[in-house]
mmCIF file of the N, C-alpha and C atoms, coordinates in Angstrom:
data_MODEL
# 
_entry.id   MODEL 
# 
loop_
_atom_site.group_PDB 
_atom_site.id 
_atom_site.type_symbol 
_atom_site.label_atom_id 
_atom_site.label_alt_id 
_atom_site.label_comp_id 
_atom_site.label_asym_id 
_atom_site.label_entity_id 
_atom_site.label_seq_id 
_atom_site.pdbx_PDB_ins_code 
_atom_site.Cartn_x 
_atom_site.Cartn_y 
_atom_site.Cartn_z 
_atom_site.occupancy 
_atom_site.B_iso_or_equiv 
_atom_site.pdbx_formal_charge 
_atom_site.auth_seq_id 
_atom_site.auth_comp_id 
_atom_site.auth_asym_id 
_atom_site.auth_atom_id 
_atom_site.pdbx_PDB_model_num 
ATOM 1   N N  . MET A 1 1  ? -44.924 -11.643 -31.189 1.00 0.00 ? 1  MET A N  1 
ATOM 2   C CA . MET A 1 1  ? -45.606 -12.757 -30.523 1.00 0.00 ? 1  MET A CA 1 
ATOM 3   C C  . MET A 1 1  ? -45.114 -14.077 -31.196 1.00 0.00 ? 1  MET A C  1 
ATOM 4   N N  . LEU A 1 2  ? -45.074 -14.883 -29.902 1.00 0.00 ? 2  LEU A N  1 
ATOM 5   C CA . LEU A 1 2  ? -44.362 -16.237 -30.111 1.00 0.00 ? 2  LEU A CA 1 
ATOM 6   C C  . LEU A 1 2  ? -45.584 -17.209 -30.132 1.00 0.00 ? 2  LEU A C  1 
ATOM 7   N N  . ILE A 1 3  ? -45.578 -17.875 -31.270 1.00 0.00 ? 3  ILE A N  1 
ATOM 8   C CA . ILE A 1 3  ? -46.666 -19.072 -31.323 1.00 0.00 ? 3  ILE A CA 1 
ATOM 9   C C  . ILE A 1 3  ? -45.903 -20.309 -31.734 1.00 0.00 ? 3  ILE A C  1 
ATOM 10  N N  . SER A 1 4  ? -46.502 -21.325 -31.540 1.00 0.00 ? 4  SER A N  1 
ATOM 11  C CA . SER A 1 4  ? -45.990 -22.749 -31.771 1.00 0.00 ? 4  SER A CA 1 
ATOM 12  C C  . SER A 1 4  ? -46.469 -23.258 -33.115 1.00 0.00 ? 4  SER A C  1 
ATOM 13  N N  . VAL A 1 5  ? -45.622 -24.102 -33.591 1.00 0.00 ? 5  VAL A N  1 
ATOM 14  C CA . VAL A 1 5  ? -45.853 -24.842 -34.800 1.00 0.00 ? 5  VAL A CA 1 
ATOM 15  C C  . VAL A 1 5  ? -46.423 -26.112 -34.300 1.00 0.00 ? 5  VAL A C  1 
ATOM 16  N N  . ILE A 1 6  ? -47.735 -26.496 -34.731 1.00 0.00 ? 6  ILE A N  1 
ATOM 17  C CA . ILE A 1 6  ? -48.363 -27.638 -34.319 1.00 0.00 ? 6  ILE A CA 1 
ATOM 18  C C  . ILE A 1 6  ? -48.586 -28.808 -35.345 1.00 0.00 ? 6  ILE A C  1 
ATOM 19  N N  . PRO A 1 7  ? -48.594 -29.904 -35.044 1.00 0.00 ? 7  PRO A N  1 
ATOM 20  C CA . PRO A 1 7  ? -48.967 -31.003 -36.177 1.00 0.00 ? 7  PRO A CA 1 
ATOM 21  C C  . PRO A 1 7  ? -50.352 -30.870 -36.434 1.00 0.00 ? 7  PRO A C  1 
ATOM 22  N N  . ILE A 1 8  ? -50.614 -31.001 -37.755 1.00 0.00 ? 8  ILE A N  1 
ATOM 23  C CA . ILE A 1 8  ? -52.066 -31.045 -38.412 1.00 0.00 ? 8  ILE A CA 1 
ATOM 24  C C  . ILE A 1 8  ? -52.045 -32.090 -39.633 1.00 0.00 ? 8  ILE A C  1 
ATOM 25  N N  . GLY A 1 9  ? -52.445 -33.444 -39.302 1.00 0.00 ? 9  GLY A N  1 
ATOM 26  C CA . GLY A 1 9  ? -52.297 -34.467 -40.020 1.00 0.00 ? 9  GLY A CA 1 
ATOM 27  C C  . GLY A 1 9  ? -50.836 -34.661 -40.337 1.00 0.00 ? 9  GLY A C  1 
ATOM 28  N N  . ASN A 1 10 ? -50.611 -34.821 -41.692 1.00 0.00 ? 10 ASN A N  1 
ATOM 29  C CA . ASN A 1 10 ? -49.211 -34.980 -42.233 1.00 0.00 ? 10 ASN A CA 1 
ATOM 30  C C  . ASN A 1 10 ? -48.475 -33.671 -42.290 1.00 0.00 ? 10 ASN A C  1 
ATOM 31  N N  . SER A 1 11 ? -49.105 -32.600 -41.931 1.00 0.00 ? 11 SER A N  1 
ATOM 32  C CA . SER A 1 11 ? -48.602 -31.256 -42.248 1.00 0.00 ? 11 SER A CA 1 
ATOM 33  C C  . SER A 1 11 ? -48.342 -30.657 -40.849 1.00 0.00 ? 11 SER A C  1 
ATOM 34  N N  . ARG A 1 12 ? -47.837 -29.377 -40.805 1.00 0.00 ? 12 ARG A N  1 
ATOM 35  C CA . ARG A 1 12 ? -47.627 -28.689 -39.508 1.00 0.00 ? 12 ARG A CA 1 
ATOM 36  C C  . ARG A 1 12 ? -48.324 -27.366 -39.948 1.00 0.00 ? 12 ARG A C  1 
ATOM 37  N N  . GLY A 1 13 ? -48.882 -26.679 -38.696 1.00 0.00 ? 13 GLY A N  1 
ATOM 38  C CA . GLY A 1 13 ? -49.511 -25.363 -38.949 1.00 0.00 ? 13 GLY A CA 1 
ATOM 39  C C  . GLY A 1 13 ? -49.393 -24.431 -37.705 1.00 0.00 ? 13 GLY A C  1 
ATOM 40  N N  . ILE A 1 14 ? -49.896 -23.229 -37.810 1.00 0.00 ? 14 ILE A N  1 
ATOM 41  C CA . ILE A 1 14 ? -49.901 -22.325 -36.645 1.00 0.00 ? 14 ILE A CA 1 
ATOM 42  C C  . ILE A 1 14 ? -51.367 -22.123 -36.325 1.00 0.00 ? 14 ILE A C  1 
ATOM 43  N N  . ARG A 1 15 ? -51.652 -21.574 -35.075 1.00 0.00 ? 15 ARG A N  1 
ATOM 44  C CA . ARG A 1 15 ? -52.994 -21.209 -34.782 1.00 0.00 ? 15 ARG A CA 1 
ATOM 45  C C  . ARG A 1 15 ? -52.623 -19.650 -34.573 1.00 0.00 ? 15 ARG A C  1 
ATOM 46  N N  . LEU A 1 16 ? -53.658 -18.852 -35.117 1.00 0.00 ? 16 LEU A N  1 
ATOM 47  C CA . LEU A 1 16 ? -53.425 -17.435 -34.855 1.00 0.00 ? 16 LEU A CA 1 
ATOM 48  C C  . LEU A 1 16 ? -54.708 -16.956 -33.843 1.00 0.00 ? 16 LEU A C  1 
ATOM 49  N N  . PRO A 1 17 ? -54.411 -16.155 -32.973 1.00 0.00 ? 17 PRO A N  1 
ATOM 50  C CA . PRO A 1 17 ? -55.428 -15.786 -32.058 1.00 0.00 ? 17 PRO A CA 1 
ATOM 51  C C  . PRO A 1 17 ? -56.467 -15.135 -32.683 1.00 0.00 ? 17 PRO A C  1 
ATOM 52  N N  . LYS A 1 18 ? -57.669 -15.529 -32.079 1.00 0.00 ? 18 LYS A N  1 
ATOM 53  C CA . LYS A 1 18 ? -59.064 -14.858 -32.452 1.00 0.00 ? 18 LYS A CA 1 
ATOM 54  C C  . LYS A 1 18 ? -59.076 -13.300 -32.627 1.00 0.00 ? 18 LYS A C  1 
ATOM 55  N N  . ALA A 1 19 ? -58.534 -12.837 -31.569 1.00 0.00 ? 19 ALA A N  1 
ATOM 56  C CA . ALA A 1 19 ? -58.472 -11.374 -31.394 1.00 0.00 ? 19 ALA A CA 1 
ATOM 57  C C  . ALA A 1 19 ? -57.628 -10.705 -32.643 1.00 0.00 ? 19 ALA A C  1 
ATOM 58  N N  . LEU A 1 20 ? -56.526 -11.392 -32.980 1.00 0.00 ? 20 LEU A N  1 
ATOM 59  C CA . LEU A 1 20 ? -55.788 -10.851 -34.116 1.00 0.00 ? 20 LEU A CA 1 
ATOM 60  C C  . LEU A 1 20 ? -56.604 -10.877 -35.459 1.00 0.00 ? 20 LEU A C  1 
ATOM 61  N N  . LEU A 1 21 ? -57.211 -11.991 -35.626 1.00 0.00 ? 21 LEU A N  1 
ATOM 62  C CA . LEU A 1 21 ? -58.018 -12.400 -36.669 1.00 0.00 ? 21 LEU A CA 1 
ATOM 63  C C  . LEU A 1 21 ? -59.085 -11.328 -36.774 1.00 0.00 ? 21 LEU A C  1 
ATOM 64  N N  . ASP A 1 22 ? -59.712 -11.002 -35.786 1.00 0.00 ? 22 ASP A N  1 
ATOM 65  C CA . ASP A 1 22 ? -60.837 -9.963  -35.825 1.00 0.00 ? 22 ASP A CA 1 
ATOM 66  C C  . ASP A 1 22 ? -60.384 -8.809  -36.129 1.00 0.00 ? 22 ASP A C  1 
ATOM 67  N N  . GLN A 1 23 ? -59.122 -8.339  -35.366 1.00 0.00 ? 23 GLN A N  1 
ATOM 68  C CA . GLN A 1 23 ? -58.503 -6.945  -35.716 1.00 0.00 ? 23 GLN A CA 1 
ATOM 69  C C  . GLN A 1 23 ? -58.268 -6.775  -37.095 1.00 0.00 ? 23 GLN A C  1 
ATOM 70  N N  . LEU A 1 24 ? -57.752 -7.862  -37.934 1.00 0.00 ? 24 LEU A N  1 
ATOM 71  C CA . LEU A 1 24 ? -57.428 -7.616  -39.088 1.00 0.00 ? 24 LEU A CA 1 
ATOM 72  C C  . LEU A 1 24 ? -58.544 -8.123  -40.153 1.00 0.00 ? 24 LEU A C  1 
ATOM 73  N N  . ASN A 1 25 ? -59.709 -8.241  -39.752 1.00 0.00 ? 25 ASN A N  1 
ATOM 74  C CA . ASN A 1 25 ? -60.798 -8.608  -40.401 1.00 0.00 ? 25 ASN A CA 1 
ATOM 75  C C  . ASN A 1 25 ? -60.538 -9.830  -41.417 1.00 0.00 ? 25 ASN A C  1 
ATOM 76  N N  . ILE A 1 26 ? -59.883 -10.792 -40.720 1.00 0.00 ? 26 ILE A N  1 
ATOM 77  C CA . ILE A 1 26 ? -59.373 -12.043 -41.559 1.00 0.00 ? 26 ILE A CA 1 
ATOM 78  C C  . ILE A 1 26 ? -60.669 -13.174 -41.267 1.00 0.00 ? 26 ILE A C  1 
ATOM 79  N N  . GLU A 1 27 ? -61.141 -13.620 -42.493 1.00 0.00 ? 27 GLU A N  1 
ATOM 80  C CA . GLU A 1 27 ? -62.194 -14.584 -42.337 1.00 0.00 ? 27 GLU A CA 1 
ATOM 81  C C  . GLU A 1 27 ? -61.653 -16.066 -42.492 1.00 0.00 ? 27 GLU A C  1 
ATOM 82  N N  . ASP A 1 28 ? -61.606 -16.270 -43.709 1.00 0.00 ? 28 ASP A N  1 
ATOM 83  C CA . ASP A 1 28 ? -61.159 -17.776 -43.902 1.00 0.00 ? 28 ASP A CA 1 
ATOM 84  C C  . ASP A 1 28 ? -59.875 -17.987 -44.855 1.00 0.00 ? 28 ASP A C  1 
ATOM 85  N N  . LYS A 1 29 ? -59.348 -16.972 -45.376 1.00 0.00 ? 29 LYS A N  1 
ATOM 86  C CA . LYS A 1 29 ? -58.157 -17.065 -46.343 1.00 0.00 ? 29 LYS A CA 1 
ATOM 87  C C  . LYS A 1 29 ? -57.230 -16.168 -46.125 1.00 0.00 ? 29 LYS A C  1 
ATOM 88  N N  . LEU A 1 30 ? -55.896 -16.408 -46.094 1.00 0.00 ? 30 LEU A N  1 
ATOM 89  C CA . LEU A 1 30 ? -54.866 -15.469 -46.033 1.00 0.00 ? 30 LEU A CA 1 
ATOM 90  C C  . LEU A 1 30 ? -53.913 -15.739 -47.517 1.00 0.00 ? 30 LEU A C  1 
ATOM 91  N N  . GLU A 1 31 ? -53.199 -14.672 -47.914 1.00 0.00 ? 31 GLU A N  1 
ATOM 92  C CA . GLU A 1 31 ? -52.156 -14.748 -48.752 1.00 0.00 ? 31 GLU A CA 1 
ATOM 93  C C  . GLU A 1 31 ? -50.885 -14.997 -48.174 1.00 0.00 ? 31 GLU A C  1 
ATOM 94  N N  . LEU A 1 32 ? -50.054 -16.090 -48.714 1.00 0.00 ? 32 LEU A N  1 
ATOM 95  C CA . LEU A 1 32 ? -48.931 -16.350 -48.061 1.00 0.00 ? 32 LEU A CA 1 
ATOM 96  C C  . LEU A 1 32 ? -47.752 -16.019 -49.045 1.00 0.00 ? 32 LEU A C  1 
ATOM 97  N N  . GLU A 1 33 ? -46.726 -15.497 -48.492 1.00 0.00 ? 33 GLU A N  1 
ATOM 98  C CA . GLU A 1 33 ? -45.693 -15.139 -49.340 1.00 0.00 ? 33 GLU A CA 1 
ATOM 99  C C  . GLU A 1 33 ? -44.307 -15.449 -48.409 1.00 0.00 ? 33 GLU A C  1 
ATOM 100 N N  . VAL A 1 34 ? -43.401 -15.892 -49.208 1.00 0.00 ? 34 VAL A N  1 
ATOM 101 C CA . VAL A 1 34 ? -41.968 -16.249 -48.640 1.00 0.00 ? 34 VAL A CA 1 
ATOM 102 C C  . VAL A 1 34 ? -40.838 -15.262 -49.121 1.00 0.00 ? 34 VAL A C  1 
ATOM 103 N N  . GLU A 1 35 ? -40.327 -14.484 -48.293 1.00 0.00 ? 35 GLU A N  1 
ATOM 104 C CA . GLU A 1 35 ? -39.512 -13.370 -48.781 1.00 0.00 ? 35 GLU A CA 1 
ATOM 105 C C  . GLU A 1 35 ? -38.203 -13.304 -47.766 1.00 0.00 ? 35 GLU A C  1 
ATOM 106 N N  . ASP A 1 36 ? -37.081 -13.587 -48.315 1.00 0.00 ? 36 ASP A N  1 
ATOM 107 C CA . ASP A 1 36 ? -35.969 -13.277 -47.434 1.00 0.00 ? 36 ASP A CA 1 
ATOM 108 C C  . ASP A 1 36 ? -35.922 -14.036 -46.144 1.00 0.00 ? 36 ASP A C  1 
ATOM 109 N N  . ARG A 1 37 ? -36.391 -15.454 -46.415 1.00 0.00 ? 37 ARG A N  1 
ATOM 110 C CA . ARG A 1 37 ? -36.677 -16.486 -45.371 1.00 0.00 ? 37 ARG A CA 1 
ATOM 111 C C  . ARG A 1 37 ? -37.524 -16.106 -44.341 1.00 0.00 ? 37 ARG A C  1 
ATOM 112 N N  . GLN A 1 38 ? -38.442 -15.232 -44.590 1.00 0.00 ? 38 GLN A N  1 
ATOM 113 C CA . GLN A 1 38 ? -39.609 -14.875 -43.826 1.00 0.00 ? 38 GLN A CA 1 
ATOM 114 C C  . GLN A 1 38 ? -41.062 -15.373 -44.522 1.00 0.00 ? 38 GLN A C  1 
ATOM 115 N N  . ILE A 1 39 ? -41.808 -15.776 -43.483 1.00 0.00 ? 39 ILE A N  1 
ATOM 116 C CA . ILE A 1 39 ? -43.321 -16.054 -43.943 1.00 0.00 ? 39 ILE A CA 1 
ATOM 117 C C  . ILE A 1 39 ? -44.156 -14.863 -43.831 1.00 0.00 ? 39 ILE A C  1 
ATOM 118 N N  . ILE A 1 40 ? -44.670 -14.431 -44.748 1.00 0.00 ? 40 ILE A N  1 
ATOM 119 C CA . ILE A 1 40 ? -45.484 -13.128 -44.735 1.00 0.00 ? 40 ILE A CA 1 
ATOM 120 C C  . ILE A 1 40 ? -47.027 -13.558 -44.981 1.00 0.00 ? 40 ILE A C  1 
ATOM 121 N N  . LEU A 1 41 ? -47.821 -13.255 -44.096 1.00 0.00 ? 41 LEU A N  1 
ATOM 122 C CA . LEU A 1 41 ? -49.332 -13.449 -44.254 1.00 0.00 ? 41 LEU A CA 1 
ATOM 123 C C  . LEU A 1 41 ? -49.968 -12.292 -44.398 1.00 0.00 ? 41 LEU A C  1 
ATOM 124 N N  . LYS A 1 42 ? -50.793 -12.203 -45.318 1.00 0.00 ? 42 LYS A N  1 
ATOM 125 C CA . LYS A 1 42 ? -51.603 -10.920 -45.780 1.00 0.00 ? 42 LYS A CA 1 
ATOM 126 C C  . LYS A 1 42 ? -53.108 -11.140 -45.908 1.00 0.00 ? 42 LYS A C  1 
ATOM 127 N N  . PRO A 1 43 ? -53.890 -10.379 -45.245 1.00 0.00 ? 43 PRO A N  1 
ATOM 128 C CA . PRO A 1 43 ? -55.284 -10.607 -45.706 1.00 0.00 ? 43 PRO A CA 1 
ATOM 129 C C  . PRO A 1 43 ? -55.787 -10.668 -47.207 1.00 0.00 ? 43 PRO A C  1 
ATOM 130 N N  . VAL A 1 44 ? -56.503 -11.520 -47.561 1.00 0.00 ? 44 VAL A N  1 
ATOM 131 C CA . VAL A 1 44 ? -56.866 -11.716 -48.936 1.00 0.00 ? 44 VAL A CA 1 
ATOM 132 C C  . VAL A 1 44 ? -57.591 -10.402 -49.357 1.00 0.00 ? 44 VAL A C  1 
ATOM 133 N N  . GLN A 1 45 ? -57.234 -9.654  -50.368 1.00 0.00 ? 45 GLN A N  1 
ATOM 134 C CA . GLN A 1 45 ? -57.817 -8.336  -50.725 1.00 0.00 ? 45 GLN A CA 1 
ATOM 135 C C  . GLN A 1 45 ? -59.257 -8.845  -51.265 1.00 0.00 ? 45 GLN A C  1 
ATOM 136 N N  . GLY A 1 46 ? -60.278 -7.910  -51.276 1.00 0.00 ? 46 GLY A N  1 
ATOM 137 C CA . GLY A 1 46 ? -61.548 -8.069  -51.740 1.00 0.00 ? 46 GLY A CA 1 
ATOM 138 C C  . GLY A 1 46 ? -61.489 -8.530  -53.141 1.00 0.00 ? 46 GLY A C  1 
ATOM 139 N N  . ALA A 1 47 ? -62.587 -9.212  -53.588 1.00 0.00 ? 47 ALA A N  1 
ATOM 140 C CA . ALA A 1 47 ? -62.840 -9.541  -54.962 1.00 0.00 ? 47 ALA A CA 1 
ATOM 141 C C  . ALA A 1 47 ? -62.542 -8.707  -55.915 1.00 0.00 ? 47 ALA A C  1 
ATOM 142 N N  . THR A 1 48 ? -61.953 -9.016  -56.961 1.00 0.00 ? 48 THR A N  1 
ATOM 143 C CA . THR A 1 48 ? -61.438 -8.121  -58.098 1.00 0.00 ? 48 THR A CA 1 
ATOM 144 C C  . THR A 1 48 ? -62.637 -7.240  -58.451 1.00 0.00 ? 48 THR A C  1 
ATOM 145 N N  . ARG A 1 49 ? -62.464 -6.016  -58.684 1.00 0.00 ? 49 ARG A N  1 
ATOM 146 C CA . ARG A 1 49 ? -63.496 -5.117  -59.006 1.00 0.00 ? 49 ARG A CA 1 
ATOM 147 C C  . ARG A 1 49 ? -64.671 -5.000  -57.902 1.00 0.00 ? 49 ARG A C  1 
ATOM 148 N N  . SER A 1 50 ? -64.337 -5.302  -56.571 1.00 0.00 ? 50 SER A N  1 
ATOM 149 C CA . SER A 1 50 ? -65.307 -5.101  -55.617 1.00 0.00 ? 50 SER A CA 1 
ATOM 150 C C  . SER A 1 50 ? -65.400 -3.697  -55.353 1.00 0.00 ? 50 SER A C  1 
ATOM 151 N N  . GLY A 1 51 ? -66.544 -3.038  -55.211 1.00 0.00 ? 51 GLY A N  1 
ATOM 152 C CA . GLY A 1 51 ? -66.672 -1.605  -55.054 1.00 0.00 ? 51 GLY A CA 1 
ATOM 153 C C  . GLY A 1 51 ? -66.866 -0.803  -56.305 1.00 0.00 ? 51 GLY A C  1 
ATOM 154 N N  . TRP A 1 52 ? -66.565 -1.471  -57.463 1.00 0.00 ? 52 TRP A N  1 
ATOM 155 C CA . TRP A 1 52 ? -66.582 -0.599  -58.612 1.00 0.00 ? 52 TRP A CA 1 
ATOM 156 C C  . TRP A 1 52 ? -67.818 -0.051  -58.990 1.00 0.00 ? 52 TRP A C  1 
ATOM 157 N N  . LYS A 1 53 ? -68.867 -0.863  -58.677 1.00 0.00 ? 53 LYS A N  1 
ATOM 158 C CA . LYS A 1 53 ? -70.256 -0.488  -59.018 1.00 0.00 ? 53 LYS A CA 1 
ATOM 159 C C  . LYS A 1 53 ? -70.605 0.777   -58.399 1.00 0.00 ? 53 LYS A C  1 
ATOM 160 N N  . ASP A 1 54 ? -70.320 0.839   -57.001 1.00 0.00 ? 54 ASP A N  1 
ATOM 161 C CA . ASP A 1 54 ? -70.645 2.028   -56.156 1.00 0.00 ? 54 ASP A CA 1 
ATOM 162 C C  . ASP A 1 54 ? -69.791 3.228   -56.816 1.00 0.00 ? 54 ASP A C  1 
ATOM 163 N N  . ALA A 1 55 ? -68.475 3.017   -56.898 1.00 0.00 ? 55 ALA A N  1 
ATOM 164 C CA . ALA A 1 55 ? -67.677 4.066   -57.370 1.00 0.00 ? 55 ALA A CA 1 
ATOM 165 C C  . ALA A 1 55 ? -68.171 4.612   -58.827 1.00 0.00 ? 55 ALA A C  1 
ATOM 166 N N  . PHE A 1 56 ? -68.512 3.790   -59.663 1.00 0.00 ? 56 PHE A N  1 
ATOM 167 C CA . PHE A 1 56 ? -68.961 4.393   -60.995 1.00 0.00 ? 56 PHE A CA 1 
ATOM 168 C C  . PHE A 1 56 ? -70.465 5.128   -60.788 1.00 0.00 ? 56 PHE A C  1 
ATOM 169 N N  . GLU A 1 57 ? -71.297 4.591   -59.759 1.00 0.00 ? 57 GLU A N  1 
ATOM 170 C CA . GLU A 1 57 ? -72.494 5.380   -59.639 1.00 0.00 ? 57 GLU A CA 1 
ATOM 171 C C  . GLU A 1 57 ? -72.246 6.622   -59.099 1.00 0.00 ? 57 GLU A C  1 
ATOM 172 N N  . THR A 1 58 ? -71.273 6.708   -58.095 1.00 0.00 ? 58 THR A N  1 
ATOM 173 C CA . THR A 1 58 ? -70.916 7.853   -57.414 1.00 0.00 ? 58 THR A CA 1 
ATOM 174 C C  . THR A 1 58 ? -70.258 8.901   -58.511 1.00 0.00 ? 58 THR A C  1 
ATOM 175 N N  . MET A 1 59 ? -69.498 8.501   -59.392 1.00 0.00 ? 59 MET A N  1 
ATOM 176 C CA . MET A 1 59 ? -68.973 9.200   -60.449 1.00 0.00 ? 59 MET A CA 1 
ATOM 177 C C  . MET A 1 59 ? -69.909 9.708   -61.379 1.00 0.00 ? 59 MET A C  1 
ATOM 178 N N  . HIS A 1 60 ? -71.169 8.965   -61.734 1.00 0.00 ? 60 HIS A N  1 
ATOM 179 C CA . HIS A 1 60 ? -72.131 9.529   -62.445 1.00 0.00 ? 60 HIS A CA 1 
ATOM 180 C C  . HIS A 1 60 ? -72.978 10.793  -61.740 1.00 0.00 ? 60 HIS A C  1 
ATOM 181 N N  . LYS A 1 61 ? -73.212 10.346  -60.470 1.00 0.00 ? 61 LYS A N  1 
ATOM 182 C CA . LYS A 1 61 ? -73.975 11.438  -59.652 1.00 0.00 ? 61 LYS A CA 1 
ATOM 183 C C  . LYS A 1 61 ? -73.108 12.689  -59.747 1.00 0.00 ? 61 LYS A C  1 
ATOM 184 N N  . ASN A 1 62 ? -71.760 12.591  -59.776 1.00 0.00 ? 62 ASN A N  1 
ATOM 185 C CA . ASN A 1 62 ? -70.958 13.801  -59.511 1.00 0.00 ? 62 ASN A CA 1 
ATOM 186 C C  . ASN A 1 62 ? -70.507 14.251  -60.938 1.00 0.00 ? 62 ASN A C  1 
ATOM 187 N N  . ASN A 1 63 ? -71.236 13.773  -62.167 1.00 0.00 ? 63 ASN A N  1 
ATOM 188 C CA . ASN A 1 63 ? -70.929 14.189  -63.387 1.00 0.00 ? 63 ASN A CA 1 
ATOM 189 C C  . ASN A 1 63 ? -69.602 14.020  -63.732 1.00 0.00 ? 63 ASN A C  1 
ATOM 190 N N  . ASP A 1 64 ? -68.974 13.200  -63.393 1.00 0.00 ? 64 ASP A N  1 
ATOM 191 C CA . ASP A 1 64 ? -67.373 12.705  -63.575 1.00 0.00 ? 64 ASP A CA 1 
ATOM 192 C C  . ASP A 1 64 ? -67.221 11.440  -64.159 1.00 0.00 ? 64 ASP A C  1 
ATOM 193 N N  . ASP A 1 65 ? -68.159 11.104  -65.174 1.00 0.00 ? 65 ASP A N  1 
ATOM 194 C CA . ASP A 1 65 ? -67.936 9.682   -65.870 1.00 0.00 ? 65 ASP A CA 1 
ATOM 195 C C  . ASP A 1 65 ? -67.976 10.118  -67.294 1.00 0.00 ? 65 ASP A C  1 
ATOM 196 N N  . ASN A 1 66 ? -67.304 11.343  -67.796 1.00 0.00 ? 66 ASN A N  1 
ATOM 197 C CA . ASN A 1 66 ? -67.174 11.475  -69.171 1.00 0.00 ? 66 ASN A CA 1 
ATOM 198 C C  . ASN A 1 66 ? -65.730 10.882  -69.618 1.00 0.00 ? 66 ASN A C  1 
ATOM 199 N N  . LEU A 1 67 ? -65.658 10.557  -70.808 1.00 0.00 ? 67 LEU A N  1 
ATOM 200 C CA . LEU A 1 67 ? -64.493 9.882   -71.322 1.00 0.00 ? 67 LEU A CA 1 
ATOM 201 C C  . LEU A 1 67 ? -63.335 11.000  -71.388 1.00 0.00 ? 67 LEU A C  1 
ATOM 202 N N  . LEU A 1 68 ? -62.078 10.668  -71.015 1.00 0.00 ? 68 LEU A N  1 
ATOM 203 C CA . LEU A 1 68 ? -61.000 11.690  -71.210 1.00 0.00 ? 68 LEU A CA 1 
ATOM 204 C C  . LEU A 1 68 ? -60.515 11.444  -72.603 1.00 0.00 ? 68 LEU A C  1 
ATOM 205 N N  . VAL A 1 69 ? -60.618 10.511  -73.301 1.00 0.00 ? 69 VAL A N  1 
ATOM 206 C CA . VAL A 1 69 ? -60.190 10.464  -74.685 1.00 0.00 ? 69 VAL A CA 1 
ATOM 207 C C  . VAL A 1 69 ? -61.444 9.965   -75.432 1.00 0.00 ? 69 VAL A C  1 
ATOM 208 N N  . SER A 1 70 ? -61.521 10.643  -76.694 1.00 0.00 ? 70 SER A N  1 
ATOM 209 C CA . SER A 1 70 ? -62.762 10.030  -77.443 1.00 0.00 ? 70 SER A CA 1 
ATOM 210 C C  . SER A 1 70 ? -62.539 8.698   -77.954 1.00 0.00 ? 70 SER A C  1 
ATOM 211 N N  . ASP A 1 71 ? -63.627 7.905   -78.068 1.00 0.00 ? 71 ASP A N  1 
ATOM 212 C CA . ASP A 1 71 ? -63.626 6.502   -78.287 1.00 0.00 ? 71 ASP A CA 1 
ATOM 213 C C  . ASP A 1 71 ? -64.165 6.474   -79.729 1.00 0.00 ? 71 ASP A C  1 
ATOM 214 N N  . THR A 1 72 ? -64.021 7.537   -80.517 1.00 0.00 ? 72 THR A N  1 
ATOM 215 C CA . THR A 1 72 ? -64.229 7.461   -82.178 1.00 0.00 ? 72 THR A CA 1 
ATOM 216 C C  . THR A 1 72 ? -63.120 8.261   -82.756 1.00 0.00 ? 72 THR A C  1 
ATOM 217 N N  . HIS A 1 73 ? -63.173 7.955   -84.001 1.00 0.00 ? 73 HIS A N  1 
ATOM 218 C CA . HIS A 1 73 ? -61.893 8.410   -84.981 1.00 0.00 ? 73 HIS A CA 1 
ATOM 219 C C  . HIS A 1 73 ? -62.739 9.230   -85.862 1.00 0.00 ? 73 HIS A C  1 
ATOM 220 N N  . ASP A 1 74 ? -62.012 10.396  -86.369 1.00 0.00 ? 74 ASP A N  1 
ATOM 221 C CA . ASP A 1 74 ? -62.455 11.156  -87.427 1.00 0.00 ? 74 ASP A CA 1 
ATOM 222 C C  . ASP A 1 74 ? -61.754 10.631  -88.698 1.00 0.00 ? 74 ASP A C  1 
ATOM 223 N N  . THR A 1 75 ? -62.549 9.746   -89.475 1.00 0.00 ? 75 THR A N  1 
ATOM 224 C CA . THR A 1 75 ? -62.023 8.974   -90.422 1.00 0.00 ? 75 THR A CA 1 
ATOM 225 C C  . THR A 1 75 ? -61.911 10.173  -91.803 1.00 0.00 ? 75 THR A C  1 
ATOM 226 N N  . GLU A 1 76 ? -62.558 11.129  -91.828 1.00 0.00 ? 76 GLU A N  1 
ATOM 227 C CA . GLU A 1 76 ? -62.276 12.277  -92.801 1.00 0.00 ? 76 GLU A CA 1 
ATOM 228 C C  . GLU A 1 76 ? -61.101 13.126  -92.628 1.00 0.00 ? 76 GLU A C  1 
ATOM 229 N N  . ALA A 1 77 ? -60.225 12.957  -91.398 1.00 0.00 ? 77 ALA A N  1 
ATOM 230 C CA . ALA A 1 77 ? -59.136 13.850  -91.189 1.00 0.00 ? 77 ALA A CA 1 
ATOM 231 C C  . ALA A 1 77 ? -58.012 13.364  -92.154 1.00 0.00 ? 77 ALA A C  1 
ATOM 232 N N  . PHE A 1 78 ? -57.776 12.270  -92.448 1.00 0.00 ? 78 PHE A N  1 
ATOM 233 C CA . PHE A 1 78 ? -56.805 11.826  -93.394 1.00 0.00 ? 78 PHE A CA 1 
ATOM 234 C C  . PHE A 1 78 ? -57.137 10.923  -94.562 1.00 0.00 ? 78 PHE A C  1 
ATOM 235 N N  . GLU A 1 79 ? -56.275 10.721  -95.383 1.00 0.00 ? 79 GLU A N  1 
ATOM 236 C CA . GLU A 1 79 ? -56.362 9.969   -96.538 1.00 0.00 ? 79 GLU A CA 1 
ATOM 237 C C  . GLU A 1 79 ? -56.013 8.450   -96.112 1.00 0.00 ? 79 GLU A C  1 
ATOM 238 N N  . TRP A 1 80 ? -57.057 7.633   -96.446 1.00 0.00 ? 80 TRP A N  1 
ATOM 239 C CA . TRP A 1 80 ? -56.708 6.187   -96.242 1.00 0.00 ? 80 TRP A CA 1 
ATOM 240 C C  . TRP A 1 80 ? -55.964 5.549   -97.308 1.00 0.00 ? 80 TRP A C  1 
ATOM 241 N N  . GLU A 1 81 ? -54.909 4.720   -97.222 1.00 0.00 ? 81 GLU A N  1 
ATOM 242 C CA . GLU A 1 81 ? -54.286 4.104   -98.079 1.00 0.00 ? 81 GLU A CA 1 
ATOM 243 C C  . GLU A 1 81 ? -54.638 2.601   -97.936 1.00 0.00 ? 81 GLU A C  1 
ATOM 244 N N  . TRP A 1 82 ? -54.873 1.987   -99.090 1.00 0.00 ? 82 TRP A N  1 
ATOM 245 C CA . TRP A 1 82 ? -55.302 0.486   -99.143 1.00 0.00 ? 82 TRP A CA 1 
ATOM 246 C C  . TRP A 1 82 ? -54.256 -0.231  -99.861 1.00 0.00 ? 82 TRP A C  1 
# 
């Protein structure tokens, strides 16, 4: 796809077609990276930890929320040195 760089105030920018934005579920922000003389635009990922609540609730319903490693210590298993 060929697009034009246009003046925007003291800067320059590009316009992305609405159909493309809709296809990629892009609302108001993009992540921009420069790599090997290329500009890479990526949709911003959801908020940190988004979806965790539902995932934890599902784990609980499936009885899959047990700790893999104990969070307590057996203090009698060895001699303490002070």
